[in-house]
LUMZA-250381 format. One record per residue (C-alpha): residue number from 1; chain; x, y, z. Coordinates in nm, 3 decimals, decimal comma, always signed. Layout:
- NUM	A	X	Y	Z $
...
***
This chain:
- 1	A	+8,889	+10,975	+10,002 $
- 2	A	+9,051	+10,653	+10,010 $
- 3	A	+9,406	+10,637	+9,970 $
- 4	A	+9,690	+10,373	+9,917 $
- 5	A	+9,877	+10,243	+10,189 $
- 6	A	+10,214	+10,444	+10,137 $
- 7	A	+10,527	+10,291	+10,256 $
- 8	A	+10,869	+10,465	+10,216 $
- 9	A	+11,184	+10,297	+10,161 $
- 10	A	+11,545	+10,405	+10,182 $
- 11	A	+11,897	+10,309	+10,275 $
- 12	A	+12,119	+10,578	+10,413 $
- 13	A	+12,480	+10,618	+10,566 $
- 14	A	+12,533	+10,652	+10,936 $
- 15	A	+12,559	+11,036	+10,880 $
- 16	A	+12,234	+11,035	+10,696 $
- 17	A	+12,324	+11,022	+10,316 $
- 18	A	+12,170	+10,857	+10,043 $
- 19	A	+12,467	+10,869	+9,817 $
- 20	A	+12,781	+11,035	+9,751 $
- 21	A	+12,884	+11,250	+9,466 $
- 22	A	+13,071	+11,010	+9,287 $
- 23	A	+12,997	+10,911	+8,919 $
- 24	A	+12,867	+10,572	+9,011 $
- 25	A	+12,568	+10,517	+9,259 $
- 26	A	+12,697	+10,433	+9,598 $
- 27	A	+12,549	+10,106	+9,709 $
- 28	A	+12,452	+10,128	+10,064 $
- 29	A	+12,240	+9,804	+10,126 $
- 30	A	+12,388	+9,443	+10,134 $
- 31	A	+12,311	+9,175	+9,891 $
- 32	A	+12,050	+9,004	+10,142 $
- 33	A	+11,893	+9,343	+10,186 $
- 34	A	+11,832	+9,399	+9,811 $
- 35	A	+11,650	+9,068	+9,819 $
- 36	A	+11,418	+9,195	+10,087 $
- 37	A	+11,358	+9,505	+9,893 $
- 38	A	+11,282	+9,277	+9,601 $
- 39	A	+11,039	+9,088	+9,839 $
- 40	A	+10,859	+9,419	+9,925 $
- 41	A	+10,829	+9,506	+9,582 $
- 42	A	+10,659	+9,192	+9,490 $
- 43	A	+10,389	+9,266	+9,775 $
- 44	A	+10,274	+9,615	+9,669 $
- 45	A	+10,066	+9,722	+9,374 $
- 46	A	+10,286	+10,017	+9,241 $
- 47	A	+10,645	+10,145	+9,303 $
- 48	A	+10,717	+10,538	+9,275 $
- 49	A	+11,024	+10,729	+9,205 $
- 50	A	+11,078	+11,089	+9,142 $
- 51	A	+11,218	+11,223	+8,816 $
- 52	A	+11,572	+11,327	+9,000 $
- 53	A	+11,607	+10,934	+9,083 $
- 54	A	+11,536	+10,829	+8,746 $
- 55	A	+11,798	+11,097	+8,599 $
- 56	A	+12,053	+10,982	+8,849 $
- 57	A	+12,040	+10,613	+8,906 $
- 58	A	+11,844	+10,504	+8,575 $
- 59	A	+11,665	+10,228	+8,785 $
- 60	A	+11,458	+9,970	+8,643 $
- 61	A	+11,232	+9,891	+8,952 $
- 62	A	+11,176	+9,547	+8,885 $
- 63	A	+11,070	+9,238	+9,080 $
- 64	A	+11,391	+9,022	+9,015 $
- 65	A	+11,267	+8,712	+9,134 $
- 66	A	+11,095	+8,482	+8,899 $
- 67	A	+10,915	+8,306	+9,160 $
- 68	A	+10,791	+8,612	+9,304 $
- 69	A	+10,663	+8,735	+8,981 $
- 70	A	+10,508	+8,376	+8,922 $
- 71	A	+10,338	+8,426	+9,271 $
- 72	A	+10,191	+8,781	+9,162 $
- 73	A	+10,033	+8,612	+8,832 $
- 74	A	+9,872	+8,333	+9,023 $
- 75	A	+9,696	+8,569	+9,270 $
- 76	A	+9,565	+8,758	+8,965 $
- 77	A	+9,811	+9,043	+8,974 $
- 78	A	+10,002	+9,193	+8,696 $
- 79	A	+10,370	+9,025	+8,700 $
- 80	A	+10,528	+9,378	+8,791 $
- 81	A	+10,385	+9,639	+8,995 $
- 82	A	+10,266	+9,931	+8,827 $
- 83	A	+10,572	+10,178	+8,793 $
- 84	A	+10,506	+10,563	+8,888 $
- 85	A	+10,726	+10,875	+8,855 $
- 86	A	+10,640	+11,222	+8,924 $
- 87	A	+10,802	+11,525	+8,740 $
- 88	A	+10,691	+11,895	+8,766 $
- 89	A	+10,893	+12,000	+8,462 $
- 90	A	+10,807	+11,690	+8,281 $
- 91	A	+11,177	+11,684	+8,158 $
- 92	A	+11,221	+11,310	+8,141 $
- 93	A	+11,464	+11,109	+7,897 $
- 94	A	+11,247	+10,866	+7,703 $
- 95	A	+11,568	+10,644	+7,659 $
- 96	A	+11,583	+10,566	+8,042 $
- 97	A	+11,520	+10,205	+8,147 $
- 98	A	+11,238	+10,295	+8,351 $
- 99	A	+11,013	+10,284	+8,033 $
- 100	A	+11,145	+9,988	+7,858 $
- 101	A	+11,136	+9,728	+8,144 $
- 102	A	+10,842	+9,584	+8,365 $
- 103	A	+10,475	+9,653	+8,316 $
- 104	A	+10,269	+9,957	+8,298 $
- 105	A	+10,376	+10,333	+8,372 $
- 106	A	+10,240	+10,644	+8,477 $
- 107	A	+10,385	+10,995	+8,479 $
- 108	A	+10,206	+11,266	+8,723 $
- 109	A	+10,321	+11,609	+8,650 $
- 110	A	+10,175	+11,958	+8,586 $
- 111	A	+9,979	+12,092	+8,302 $
- 112	A	+10,297	+12,242	+8,136 $
- 113	A	+10,489	+11,954	+8,228 $
- 114	A	+10,229	+11,725	+8,058 $
- 115	A	+10,281	+11,885	+7,731 $
- 116	A	+10,651	+11,846	+7,756 $
- 117	A	+10,624	+11,479	+7,832 $
- 118	A	+10,381	+11,398	+7,560 $
- 119	A	+10,585	+11,571	+7,308 $
- 120	A	+10,900	+11,323	+7,375 $
- 121	A	+10,656	+11,009	+7,322 $
- 122	A	+10,686	+10,867	+7,679 $
- 123	A	+10,588	+10,528	+7,683 $
- 124	A	+10,350	+10,562	+7,982 $
- 125	A	+9,999	+10,729	+8,085 $
- 126	A	+10,078	+11,112	+8,162 $
- 127	A	+9,835	+11,253	+8,407 $
- 128	A	+9,834	+11,643	+8,462 $
- 129	A	+9,751	+11,762	+8,789 $
- 130	A	+9,710	+12,118	+8,732 $
- 131	A	+9,971	+12,433	+8,783 $
- 132	A	+10,122	+12,250	+9,072 $
- 133	A	+10,198	+11,894	+9,174 $
- 134	A	+9,936	+11,772	+9,425 $
- 135	A	+10,013	+11,470	+9,639 $
- 136	A	+9,655	+11,429	+9,736 $
- 137	A	+9,521	+11,423	+9,381 $
- 138	A	+9,813	+11,152	+9,294 $
- 139	A	+9,732	+10,935	+9,561 $
- 140	A	+9,370	+10,926	+9,502 $
- 141	A	+9,420	+10,851	+9,129 $
- 142	A	+9,649	+10,577	+9,212 $
- 143	A	+9,363	+10,439	+9,454 $
- 144	A	+9,146	+10,465	+9,147 $
- 145	A	+9,353	+10,272	+8,943 $
- 146	A	+9,339	+9,982	+9,224 $
- 147	A	+9,673	+10,087	+9,402 $
- 148	A	+9,629	+9,971	+9,746 $
- 149	A	+9,979	+9,945	+9,851 $
- 150	A	+10,231	+10,224	+9,720 $
- 151	A	+10,604	+10,178	+9,761 $
- 152	A	+10,799	+10,501	+9,749 $
- 153	A	+11,196	+10,446	+9,678 $
- 154	A	+11,295	+10,805	+9,651 $
- 155	A	+11,423	+11,025	+9,629 $
- 156	A	+11,478	+11,262	+9,927 $
- 157	A	+11,264	+11,520	+9,824 $
- 158	A	+10,952	+11,319	+9,773 $
- 159	A	+10,992	+11,136	+10,104 $
- 160	A	+11,028	+11,459	+10,266 $
- 161	A	+10,727	+11,594	+10,110 $
- 162	A	+10,513	+11,278	+10,190 $
- 163	A	+10,635	+11,277	+10,551 $
- 164	A	+10,571	+11,629	+10,608 $
- 165	A	+10,211	+11,624	+10,453 $
- 166	A	+10,120	+11,360	+10,685 $
- 167	A	+10,075	+11,103	+10,395 $
- 168	A	+10,316	+10,828	+10,476 $
- 169	A	+10,188	+10,533	+10,654 $
- 170	A	+10,544	+10,352	+10,730 $
- 171	A	+10,900	+10,423	+10,678 $
- 172	A	+11,165	+10,136	+10,616 $
- 173	A	+11,480	+10,294	+10,671 $
- 174	A	+11,826	+10,069	+10,638 $
- 175	A	+12,124	+10,188	+10,801 $
- 176	A	+12,432	+10,130	+10,631 $
- 177	A	+12,763	+10,091	+10,835 $
- 178	A	+12,962	+10,368	+10,656 $
- 179	A	+13,021	+10,752	+10,647 $
- 180	A	+12,972	+10,994	+10,359 $
- 181	A	+13,072	+11,317	+10,521 $
- 182	A	+13,037	+11,538	+10,201 $
- 183	A	+12,786	+11,808	+10,241 $
- 184	A	+12,720	+11,820	+9,865 $
- 185	A	+12,595	+11,488	+9,883 $
- 186	A	+12,209	+11,395	+9,905 $
- 187	A	+12,067	+11,366	+10,213 $
- 188	A	+11,729	+11,143	+10,276 $
- 189	A	+11,526	+11,422	+10,463 $
- 190	A	+11,529	+11,807	+10,420 $
- 191	A	+11,431	+12,075	+10,638 $
- 192	A	+11,096	+12,208	+10,698 $
- 193	A	+10,766	+12,129	+10,925 $
- 194	A	+10,733	+11,791	+11,023 $
- 195	A	+10,452	+11,653	+11,222 $
- 196	A	+10,523	+11,660	+11,614 $
- 197	A	+10,603	+11,353	+11,838 $
- 198	A	+10,813	+11,068	+11,790 $
- 199	A	+10,744	+10,761	+11,536 $
- 200	A	+10,651	+10,425	+11,675 $
- 201	A	+10,931	+10,154	+11,620 $
- 202	A	+10,758	+9,882	+11,456 $
- 203	A	+11,063	+9,619	+11,371 $
- 204	A	+11,432	+9,625	+11,417 $
- 205	A	+11,619	+9,340	+11,189 $
- 206	A	+11,974	+9,293	+11,134 $
- 207	A	+12,056	+9,205	+10,756 $
- 208	A	+12,415	+9,123	+10,696 $
- 209	A	+12,595	+9,436	+10,801 $
- 210	A	+12,306	+9,665	+10,800 $
- 211	A	+12,001	+9,736	+11,002 $
- 212	A	+11,651	+9,759	+10,886 $
- 213	A	+11,411	+9,987	+11,097 $
- 214	A	+11,044	+10,026	+11,023 $
- 215	A	+10,875	+10,323	+11,167 $
- 216	A	+10,494	+10,435	+11,179 $
- 217	A	+10,404	+10,809	+11,247 $
- 218	A	+10,173	+10,863	+11,551 $
- 219	A	+10,078	+11,190	+11,556 $
- 220	A	+9,717	+11,290	+11,490 $
- 221	A	+9,607	+11,548	+11,194 $
- 222	A	+9,498	+11,854	+11,287 $
- 223	A	+9,153	+12,006	+11,194 $
- 224	A	+8,944	+11,811	+10,948 $
- 225	A	+9,256	+11,683	+10,715 $
- 226	A	+9,313	+11,351	+10,825 $
- 227	A	+9,674	+11,194	+10,792 $
- 228	A	+9,832	+10,862	+10,797 $
- 229	A	+9,859	+10,834	+11,171 $
- 230	A	+9,465	+10,882	+11,196 $
- 231	A	+9,431	+10,578	+10,956 $
- 232	A	+9,623	+10,391	+11,171 $
- 233	A	+9,459	+10,480	+11,512 $
- 234	A	+9,140	+10,416	+11,354 $
- 235	A	+9,249	+10,083	+11,252 $
- 236	A	+9,332	+10,021	+11,592 $
- 237	A	+8,995	+10,122	+11,714 $
- 238	A	+8,844	+9,888	+11,461 $
- 239	A	+9,052	+9,587	+11,599 $
- 240	A	+8,956	+9,682	+11,951 $
- 241	A	+8,595	+9,643	+11,861 $
- 242	A	+8,621	+9,293	+11,773 $
- 243	A	+8,742	+9,234	+12,149 $
- 244	A	+8,379	+9,329	+12,273 $
- 245	A	+8,166	+9,056	+12,393 $
- 246	A	+7,877	+8,986	+12,150 $
- 247	A	+7,533	+9,138	+12,221 $
- 248	A	+7,193	+9,160	+12,069 $
- 249	A	+7,107	+9,501	+12,198 $
- 250	A	+7,438	+9,714	+12,149 $
- 251	A	+7,694	+9,770	+11,883 $
- 252	A	+8,055	+9,638	+11,947 $
- 253	A	+8,277	+9,956	+11,933 $
- 254	A	+8,634	+10,030	+12,007 $
- 255	A	+8,816	+10,373	+12,109 $
- 256	A	+9,145	+10,532	+12,135 $
- 257	A	+9,261	+10,852	+12,285 $
- 258	A	+9,550	+10,992	+12,171 $
- 259	A	+9,756	+11,309	+12,265 $
- 260	A	+9,879	+11,534	+11,994 $
- 261	A	+10,223	+11,436	+12,007 $
- 262	A	+10,118	+11,079	+11,921 $
- 263	A	+10,119	+10,935	+12,263 $
- 264	A	+9,832	+10,679	+12,323 $
- 265	A	+9,640	+10,784	+12,642 $
- 266	A	+9,398	+10,524	+12,687 $
- 267	A	+9,182	+10,272	+12,478 $
- 268	A	+8,871	+10,100	+12,552 $
- 269	A	+8,573	+9,896	+12,406 $
- 270	A	+8,225	+9,818	+12,461 $
- 271	A	+8,119	+9,585	+12,749 $
- 272	A	+8,479	+9,592	+12,882 $
- 273	A	+8,576	+9,447	+13,220 $
- 274	A	+8,222	+9,257	+13,231 $
- 275	A	+8,034	+9,583	+13,253 $
- 276	A	+7,739	+9,505	+13,029 $
- 277	A	+7,637	+9,840	+12,934 $
- 278	A	+7,975	+10,059	+12,905 $
- 279	A	+8,048	+10,201	+12,600 $
- 280	A	+8,415	+10,235	+12,417 $
- 281	A	+8,452	+10,604	+12,447 $
- 282	A	+8,301	+10,589	+12,798 $
- 283	A	+8,547	+10,324	+12,906 $
- 284	A	+8,866	+10,511	+12,751 $
- 285	A	+8,793	+10,818	+12,902 $
- 286	A	+8,734	+10,701	+13,245 $
- 287	A	+9,104	+10,572	+13,263 $
- 288	A	+9,207	+10,953	+13,246 $
- 289	A	+9,204	+11,213	+13,509 $
- 290	A	+8,922	+11,465	+13,439 $
- 291	A	+9,185	+11,742	+13,443 $
- 292	A	+9,464	+11,558	+13,234 $
- 293	A	+9,616	+11,897	+13,016 $
- 294	A	+9,664	+11,684	+12,734 $
- 295	A	+9,297	+11,608	+12,665 $
- 296	A	+9,190	+11,961	+12,511 $
- 297	A	+9,439	+11,874	+12,203 $
- 298	A	+9,377	+11,499	+12,174 $
- 299	A	+9,211	+11,312	+11,911 $
- 300	A	+8,940	+11,041	+12,023 $
- 301	A	+8,921	+10,754	+11,764 $
- 302	A	+8,597	+10,558	+11,769 $
- 303	A	+8,487	+10,269	+11,536 $
- 304	A	+8,143	+10,429	+11,530 $
- 305	A	+8,020	+10,761	+11,560 $
- 306	A	+8,008	+10,845	+11,939 $
- 307	A	+7,639	+10,827	+12,051 $
- 308	A	+7,383	+11,093	+12,122 $
- 309	A	+7,121	+10,910	+12,313 $
- 310	A	+7,150	+10,641	+12,536 $
- 311	A	+6,929	+10,502	+12,793 $
- 312	A	+7,162	+10,256	+12,984 $
- 313	A	+7,366	+10,577	+13,141 $
- 314	A	+7,255	+10,944	+13,187 $
- 315	A	+7,534	+11,089	+12,959 $
- 316	A	+7,571	+11,006	+12,611 $
- 317	A	+7,921	+10,937	+12,458 $
- 318	A	+7,923	+11,267	+12,250 $
- 319	A	+7,855	+11,459	+12,575 $
- 320	A	+8,123	+11,317	+12,752 $
- 321	A	+8,376	+11,372	+12,481 $
- 322	A	+8,271	+11,724	+12,523 $
- 323	A	+8,292	+11,704	+12,877 $
- 324	A	+8,643	+11,581	+12,864 $
- 325	A	+8,775	+11,876	+12,669 $
- 326	A	+8,863	+11,668	+12,349 $
- 327	A	+8,759	+11,861	+12,040 $
- 328	A	+8,860	+11,620	+11,752 $
- 329	A	+8,705	+11,277	+11,671 $
- 330	A	+8,767	+11,046	+11,406 $
- 331	A	+8,524	+10,793	+11,306 $
- 332	A	+8,435	+10,513	+11,060 $
- 333	A	+8,095	+10,471	+11,056 $
- 334	A	+7,764	+10,682	+11,110 $
- 335	A	+7,528	+10,496	+11,380 $
- 336	A	+7,256	+10,338	+11,175 $
- 337	A	+6,887	+10,347	+11,293 $
- 338	A	+6,909	+9,986	+11,458 $
- 339	A	+6,849	+10,122	+11,819 $
- 340	A	+6,815	+10,479	+11,813 $
- 341	A	+6,628	+10,645	+11,517 $
- 342	A	+6,831	+10,931	+11,361 $
- 343	A	+7,094	+10,918	+11,592 $
- 344	A	+7,366	+11,223	+11,540 $
- 345	A	+7,639	+11,234	+11,754 $
- 346	A	+7,852	+11,399	+11,500 $
- 347	A	+7,598	+11,680	+11,520 $
- 348	A	+7,596	+11,696	+11,869 $
- 349	A	+7,980	+11,721	+11,853 $
- 350	A	+8,012	+11,998	+11,548 $
- 351	A	+7,763	+12,213	+11,695 $
- 352	A	+7,960	+12,247	+12,037 $
- 353	A	+8,285	+12,326	+11,807 $
- 354	A	+8,427	+11,989	+11,769 $
- 355	A	+8,582	+11,846	+11,457 $
- 356	A	+8,443	+11,504	+11,337 $
- 357	A	+8,671	+11,343	+11,051 $
- 358	A	+8,486	+11,077	+10,897 $
- 359	A	+8,697	+10,791	+10,720 $
- 360	A	+8,431	+10,566	+10,531 $
- 361	A	+8,702	+10,335	+10,386 $
- 362	A	+8,688	+10,187	+10,729 $
- 363	A	+8,341	+10,129	+10,736 $
- 364	A	+8,351	+9,769	+10,675 $
- 365	A	+8,582	+9,695	+10,934 $
- 366	A	+8,371	+9,882	+11,201 $
- 367	A	+8,097	+9,702	+11,096 $
- 368	A	+8,236	+9,351	+11,090 $
- 369	A	+8,149	+9,239	+11,460 $
- 370	A	+7,838	+9,390	+11,410 $
- 371	A	+7,699	+9,195	+11,094 $
- 372	A	+7,460	+9,008	+11,337 $
- 373	A	+7,292	+9,333	+11,391 $
- 374	A	+7,258	+9,472	+11,057 $
- 375	A	+7,078	+9,212	+10,880 $
***
């Protein structure tokens, strides 16, 4: 199911704390960084915080810059992003600033929590998710509301859950030059099972006396459940397809091979290196040793379903993938009948025990360099 792009935003002390235990909120960011956060808010469709953050900080969660709000309305967007909170209990104070500033609001809660939230007359759309909070259902509902970019500003429990469930596309972390040192103070991330591997550092930026670091997850999902890293790598495969020399007799396809820990092993695209018949998956796998021990647990990302039949080479890409030992494939688009009738690379792969994950929300990107073949 299509989901919003989920951006986690937080500021922490050098020893990893979000706040201290004093009565006033500890200001970790600098004035220039608060302005940066305001700019990020202006660029998203919704801002989410947990109920604990509303209770502790009583935030307004507004875009403060009049110029940025004007730019939103000029672009046909609401003046303020949608404000979202999550509460399992539905125990929310209707007098909090969250409800009385900005634009529309949504509360996601449980069936029991919805009864409690409705009873106090919150100025918000209240959505019950069942007996428990379900992040996939929550995000899918936001996407149905037109939310393409979601900024999550806390608290630590929500950041932890989204990362552990592989639903966070980006982490924007600001490091403040101070220590808290109080074990009773809240930390950004809690214990539990996180995905393996290292996150990719996308950007570092000094902002007065704090440092912004932007990270992306890289470790592929497991089994049929896609995660945020799967979407990142499939976007890259679609970008590689745009590098293909145009052809009237073959599709333009991009492919990336990624190890279980998120290491990129190889990439390729159709007609790479002046080979007029090489396919993307074939080009990528050819760059790896056949006995590479990382291949059996790797994932191949291909902008188009791997081929099951071809005339230019004896072995189609679905068979090459199986022969490499890879047993997980993520793709954006099923092969149409343009050149091969009822092509079914997915069937070849799944019948041999491989898992194929299709993310149709990237189909248009995969089709873009092939529009001339689809008329």
